N, C-alpha and C positions, 0 to 999 in steps of 0.2 A: 504536601500531600493532601489530597482531598479530605475534607472534614467528615464525610460520610465514611470514609475508609478508616479514619482515626477513630470514629465513634463506634463502629462494628468491631474494630480490633480491641478497643477497650471494653467493650462488652464481652467479648470472647474471654480475655484475660481475666476479667472480674469473675466470669462464671467458673473459669478453671480454677480460680484461687479458692471461691467458695466450695465447689466440689472437693478440692483437696482437703479443705478443713472439715467438710461436714461427713464425707464419706468414711466407713470403717475399713473396707477393703482398698487395695491400690489401683484398682483398674477403673479408669474413667474412659466412657465410651464417647466416640464423636457424637452419636445421637443424643445422648444425654447431655453432653456439653452444648450441642446446638439448641436443645430444648431449653436448657437454663438460659442461655445467652438470647434466647428468643429470635433465633435465626433458623435457616434451614441447612441441611448438610452441605449442599451445593455452595451456599455463601461461605460456610466454614472453609471449604476447600479451595476458595478464591483467594484466602489470606494464609492459610496454613496447610501443610501437609500431614501433620500428626499432633497428638497432644503433647510429645516430646518438643516440638517446634515451638508451641506455646510457651511451655516452660522454660525452654531456652531464652527466648525473647524476653519473658519476665524477668529472669534472672539477669540478663544482660543490661536491662533497664535500671534494675535495683543496683548492680554492681557499678554502673557508671554514676549513679547517685553517691555511692561510697567513694569512688574514685573523686567527684567533685568536693565531697565532704573532707577528704583528706587533704586536697590541694588548698582548699579553702583556709584549713588550719594551719597552713604554712609548710606542710610535708612537700618535699621537692623544691623548696626556695631555700635551702641551707639551714633550716630551723628544725632539724630531726629532733624529735622529743617522744620517747617510747609512751609516756603517759597520753600525750596527743594522739598517737596512733591508736592505741587501745580504747580510749575514750571515743574515737571516731567510730571504730569498729562496733563497741556497744550501743552507741546511738543508732547505727545503721541496723544492727540486729533488733534493738527493742522496738523500733518503728513497725517491724512487721513479724516479730517472734513466732507467733502462731503458725503463720504460713511457712516460715522456715523449718520449724520444728516438724511440721506435718510433710513437707516436701522431703526433708531428709530422711525421715522415717519410711516414707512410702515409695520414694522413687530413688533412681541411682543419683548418687550425690557426687559422682565423680565430676561431671560437667561443672558444678558449682564450686568444687574444691580447686578444679584446675584454673578456672576463669578468675577466683579470687587470688590465686597465687600469681597469675600473670599481672594482675592490677598492682598487687603489693609489690612485687619484683621489680616493675617498670618504676614505680615511684621511689622505692628505696635506692635502687640503682643510680638514678638521676640525682638524688640528694647526695648520696656517698661518693660518687664519682669526684665531686669537687672538694668534699670535706675529708677525704681520707688520703694516706699516703702508701696504701698498699696497691699491689697490681690489679688489674682489671680482671685477671683470672681468679684472684685470691678473693676479690670482692664479690665476684659471681657466686663463689662458693659459700661465702658468708651469708650473702643474701639469700640464697636457696636454702640454706640451713634455718635461718631465722624465719623466713616466710613459710617454709614447710612446717616448721615447729608451731608458729601461730596458727595456720590453717588447720592442721591436724588436731590441735588443743580444742579449737572451737568445734570442729566436727564431732570429736569425741564427746564434748559437752552436750551437743544437740542430740547425739544418738543414745548416749548412756544415760541421760537425765539425772546426772550426779546431783547430789544434795548441795552444790556450791551455786551461789548465786551469780548472776552474769558480773556484778560488780566485784566480787570475790575473785572470780576467775580472771577479770580484767587487772586487777591489782597484782595478782600472782604473776601474771604473764608480763606486766610492765616491769616488775622486779627482776624477772629472769632475763629479759630482752636487754634491759638497761645494764646489767651486769657483763652480759655478752658483748655489747656494742662498745664498751669502754675501749676494747681492744682496737676498733675502727678509729677512734678518736685521738689514739696516742700517735 
């Protein structure tokens, strides 16, 4: 891809993230975003068709980083470890925590939740398929249950601003998951 396009898209994403963090209300206009990114509206529409399109691209970029982090730590190579999963999730979240808090409080969190579930499910099923003696149908149910639980707990943590630290949340989730996954290892 042309470096100018990459530079313009990076400026748009940066402006979008900053507006999400700085604005009190939920609405970001194209005009406001273009001004913040130092581009005109026409340039914006050459790259995106909506604010949601930018946010989806930012999230996809970020979620691909999480996927790489999980794979780098040995997930999907037969070394499934709940502490590694949760530690990777927390590292991913801490990297841009203010953005995620702002995004999930101000925008529809369904896309983020759905994409996160897809990534985790794919990785978990790849890992557990070779390490488990249960059927593929049963494995899918276990995986869906665990991934939905992880995702929903993190979403609740972001949205409810509970008095639990991210590390405490991670430790608790690790313990819960580890207990439930023992069934897969037997």
